[in-house]
Each structure stands twice: as structure tokens, then as C-alpha cells.
C-alpha positions as CSV (number, residue, x, y, z in Angstrom):
1,M,37.5,-19.1,-8.7
2,T,34.5,-16.6,-10.6
3,D,32.0,-18.0,-8.4
4,N,33.5,-17.6,-5.1
5,C,34.5,-14.0,-5.8
6,G,30.8,-13.7,-6.9
7,S,29.5,-14.7,-3.6
8,E,31.9,-13.1,-1.9
9,G,31.4,-10.0,-3.7
10,V,27.0,-10.0,-2.7
11,K,28.2,-11.2,1.0
12,N,30.1,-7.9,1.1
13,T,27.5,-5.3,-0.6
14,T,24.6,-6.2,2.3
15,R,26.1,-7.3,5.6
16,T,27.0,-3.5,6.2
17,P,23.2,-2.4,5.9
18,A,21.8,-5.3,7.4
19,A,23.7,-5.0,10.6
20,L,22.7,-1.0,10.6
21,I,18.9,-2.7,9.9
22,I,19.4,-4.8,13.2
23,I,21.5,-1.4,15.3
24,I,18.6,0.8,14.7
25,G,15.5,-1.7,15.0
26,A,16.3,-3.2,18.7
27,C,16.7,1.1,19.3
28,L,13.2,1.8,18.1
29,L,12.6,-1.4,19.4
30,L,13.0,0.3,23.6
31,P,10.2,2.3,23.5
32,A,7.9,-1.3,23.7
33,L,10.4,-3.3,25.6
34,N,10.8,-0.2,28.5
35,F,6.6,0.5,29.2
36,G,5.4,-3.4,28.3
37,L,2.2,-4.8,25.8
38,S,0.1,-1.3,25.8
39,S,-3.3,-2.3,26.2
40,D,-5.8,-3.6,23.7
41,S,-7.8,0.3,23.4
42,N,-4.7,1.9,24.1
43,V,-3.3,0.0,20.8
44,K,-7.1,0.9,18.7
45,E,-6.4,4.5,19.8
46,G,-2.8,4.3,18.4
47,M,-3.7,3.2,14.3
48,N,-7.0,5.2,14.7
49,A,-4.5,8.3,14.9
50,R,-3.2,10.2,12.0
51,R,0.1,10.5,12.1
52,W,3.4,10.1,10.5
53,A,6.2,7.0,10.5
54,V,8.9,5.9,9.5
55,E,10.2,1.4,9.1
56,F,13.5,-0.2,8.2
57,S,13.0,-3.8,6.6
58,A,14.8,-6.1,4.7
59,G,14.4,-10.1,4.3
60,A,15.0,-11.5,0.5
61,A,14.9,-11.1,-3.4
62,V,13.0,-13.4,-5.3
63,P,13.1,-12.9,-8.8
64,T,10.3,-14.1,-11.6
65,E,12.9,-14.5,-14.3
66,D,15.1,-17.2,-15.3
67,G,18.9,-16.1,-15.8
68,L,19.1,-14.0,-12.4
69,G,19.6,-16.1,-9.0
70,S,17.6,-14.8,-5.8
71,G,19.6,-12.4,-3.1
72,F,18.9,-9.6,-0.5
73,S,16.5,-7.1,-0.4
74,Y,16.9,-3.7,3.1
75,G,15.0,-1.2,2.9
76,L,13.5,2.9,4.7
77,N,9.8,3.9,4.0
78,I,8.0,7.5,5.4
79,H,5.1,6.9,5.6
80,K,2.5,9.4,6.2
81,Q,-1.4,7.8,7.1
82,F,-4.3,11.1,6.3
83,T,-7.5,8.2,7.6
84,N,-8.5,4.8,8.7
85,T,-7.9,3.7,5.5
86,L,-5.5,6.0,3.1
87,G,-1.9,7.0,3.8
88,V,1.3,7.5,1.2
89,E,5.2,6.9,1.7
90,V,7.8,7.4,0.1
91,F,9.8,4.0,-0.4
92,L,13.8,3.9,-0.8
93,S,15.1,0.2,-1.0
94,R,18.1,-1.7,-2.8
95,D,17.9,-4.9,-3.7
96,T,20.4,-7.3,-4.6
97,L,20.3,-9.8,-7.3
98,S,22.4,-12.3,-9.0
99,V,22.9,-12.6,-12.9
100,E,23.6,-16.0,-14.7
101,E,26.1,-15.9,-18.2
102,G,23.7,-14.6,-21.2
103,F,20.8,-13.4,-19.8
104,A,20.1,-10.3,-22.1
105,G,23.6,-10.7,-23.4
106,L,25.2,-9.9,-19.8
107,E,27.6,-11.5,-17.9
108,A,28.0,-13.7,-14.9
109,G,28.1,-11.0,-11.9
110,R,26.1,-9.5,-9.9
111,L,22.4,-6.9,-11.0
112,D,22.2,-4.1,-7.7
113,Y,19.3,-2.2,-8.5
114,T,17.8,1.3,-5.6
115,S,13.8,2.1,-5.7
116,L,12.5,5.9,-5.1
117,L,9.1,5.1,-5.1
118,L,5.9,7.3,-4.3
119,N,3.3,4.5,-2.9
120,G,-0.3,5.3,-2.5
121,Y,-1.1,2.9,0.4
122,L,-4.9,1.4,1.1
123,F,-5.9,0.0,4.7
124,I,-8.2,-2.5,5.9
125,P,-9.9,-1.7,8.8
126,V,-9.7,-5.0,11.4
127,K,-10.5,-5.7,14.7
128,G,-7.7,-6.0,16.6
129,R,-3.3,-5.2,16.8
130,I,-4.1,-6.5,13.1
131,L,-3.7,-3.8,10.3
132,P,-4.0,-5.0,7.3
133,F,-2.7,-3.4,3.7
134,V,-2.5,-3.1,0.0
135,F,-0.5,-0.6,-2.6
136,A,0.7,0.4,-5.7
137,G,2.8,3.3,-6.7
138,V,5.8,4.8,-9.3
139,G,8.8,5.9,-9.4
140,F,13.0,5.0,-10.8
141,Y,15.1,2.4,-11.0
142,F,19.0,2.8,-10.4
143,Y,21.2,0.4,-11.5
144,D,24.2,-1.1,-10.8
145,Y,25.6,-4.3,-12.8
146,K,28.9,-5.9,-11.8
147,P,29.9,-8.5,-14.0
148,D,33.2,-10.8,-11.7
149,S,35.2,-10.4,-15.1
150,D,36.7,-7.1,-14.4
151,P,37.1,-5.6,-16.9
152,A,34.6,-7.2,-19.3
153,N,34.3,-6.5,-22.8
154,P,32.6,-4.6,-23.8
155,D,30.7,-2.3,-21.1
156,K,28.4,-3.1,-21.0
157,G,25.2,-1.4,-18.5
158,V,21.2,-1.3,-17.6
159,V,19.5,1.5,-18.3
160,D,17.9,3.8,-15.2
161,R,14.0,3.5,-16.0
162,F,10.5,4.4,-14.5
163,A,9.1,2.6,-11.5
164,L,5.9,0.6,-10.7
165,N,5.5,-1.7,-7.8
166,L,2.7,-3.5,-6.0
167,G,2.4,-5.2,-2.6
168,A,0.6,-6.5,0.4
169,G,1.7,-6.8,3.6
170,M,0.0,-6.3,7.1
171,D,1.2,-4.4,10.4
172,Y,1.3,-5.4,14.1
173,M,0.5,-2.8,17.0
174,I,2.9,-4.3,19.9
175,S,2.6,-0.9,21.2
176,K,0.8,2.6,20.4
177,R,3.8,3.6,18.3
178,V,5.2,0.8,17.5
179,A,4.4,-2.0,15.0
180,L,6.5,-5.3,13.5
181,T,5.3,-4.9,9.6
182,A,5.1,-7.3,6.5
183,R,5.5,-7.2,3.6
184,I,5.4,-8.9,-0.7
185,R,6.0,-5.6,-3.2
186,Y,6.3,-7.5,-6.8
187,N,8.9,-4.5,-8.6
188,L,7.2,-4.5,-12.6
189,P,11.0,-2.8,-14.1
190,K,11.3,-3.2,-18.1
191,T,14.7,-1.4,-19.5
192,W,17.3,-3.0,-21.7
193,V,21.1,-3.3,-22.1
194,E,23.6,-0.2,-23.9
195,N,27.3,-0.9,-24.1
196,L,29.2,1.6,-22.1
197,P,30.2,4.3,-22.8
198,R,27.1,5.9,-23.9
199,Q,27.1,7.5,-27.9
200,V,24.1,9.4,-27.4
201,P,22.4,11.2,-25.0
202,I,19.7,8.5,-23.3
203,G,16.9,11.2,-24.0
204,S,17.3,10.3,-27.7
205,V,17.0,7.0,-27.6
206,D,13.6,5.2,-28.4
207,P,12.9,2.7,-26.4
208,R,10.7,1.2,-28.6
209,E,13.6,0.2,-31.1
210,Q,16.0,-1.8,-28.3
211,D,15.7,-4.6,-26.5
212,I,13.0,-4.8,-23.6
213,I,14.3,-7.3,-20.7
214,N,12.3,-7.7,-17.6
215,F,13.7,-7.8,-14.0
216,F,10.6,-8.7,-12.6
217,T,10.6,-9.6,-9.1
218,L,9.1,-10.5,-5.9
219,A,10.6,-8.7,-2.4
220,L,9.1,-10.3,0.6
221,T,10.2,-8.3,4.2
222,L,9.6,-8.2,7.8
223,G,9.9,-4.6,8.8
224,L,10.0,-2.2,12.0
225,K,7.3,0.6,12.1
226,Y,7.9,3.6,14.5
227,Y,4.7,5.8,14.9
228,F,5.4,9.9,15.5
């Protein structure tokens, strides 16, 4: 019964954002569908332009730590390309993982975490419509742990912490303004579990005195990028 409740919670959490991403993605594809595939020369012109872009992406979150189960990942980023090889983005994403009984002293449940990141990009110029890239960045992770048995005793939470990620991917230009994207992103969060309610301000806690745990996760996503 508990397992069913947990899986149903994951479904409810991911269904609405996934539907929203699909709808927005279909709307962003309209320019490409209306005007057809651009010629290679027009596409190359668009790839060389220093422009802003917005990207919606969705896919799988695959943890590399025992005791965590795979889930769903989706995100939105605002991107600025400064030169043919350098760019930067503000990236907001949401990953959903399942937690097995006993992992880091937690009860079985679900862990959602939101990433707010500033990533730097290095593009690799190649011929054709494909534009590979690598990236790395820093930011913050915001955790939301929900046990299957509510309320848990004792009540526990995961501390919000500094974020680090790195990865690689590629854009496939459909037209001057629309690209399909694929990326693999490695999240490197280190944090700890605390008993709730918090007894002292988090700023007075020394992380070196805590039992640090890893939530290392691979996010494998496909997306749609619109340049403007």
C-alpha cells in the first residue's frame, strides 16, 4: 500500500509539468513548421549570431548512489551566447527521486530538489547543423523530502546546499531560430539530513561536524531551444 502511494505521488508531481513542457514545446516548433527547414547557409548564419535563447527540457534523473531510485527531470534555461565559442545560462530545473528505506537514516519516500544554476558554456564549432558543447556551473540546491508514512517520527529534512554541476550536449539546428537539444548533466550535491524542527540557525552549523551524504545524479534530457 505504501509503495502504491509513493508511486502515485511521483506520477502526480511529474504529470502537470511534463504536459506543460510538451504544450510549450509544440508552440515553439510552429516557426519551423510554418517556414520549413531552413537552408544550411541560413542555419549557419543563425548559429554564428550572438543571441539570446530559451530552452525547455525534460528527461530522466538517474542517481549514482545506492538507496536512491531514478525519476524525472525537467528544466528551463535562459541562454546568452557571447561569441562563437563562449556562452552563459541561468538554469532552473526540478528532479524527482525515490528514497529507499534506511538511506541516510530516512524513511522510504520521495526527494524532490530544485536546482538554480549559473553555467558557463564552451561551444565546439563544427560543420553542419550540429553544435556540440560542454558546460559547468555553480548555484544552489533546494530539497523537499516527503516520506511515504506521514507524519514521520522523528520528522527529518534535507539541508539546502551549494550546487555544482557539469556536463555536455549538442544542439541540432532545425532553422535559424529553433533547435533540438540533448544534454547529459551531472549534479554533485553534498549535504546532510537534520531533525526537524531545526534547533539552531543553519548558519551556525559546521558542515564538517555533520554526516555528509551524496545525492549524485545524472540527468539525461531532450529539449527544444528557441533563439530570439
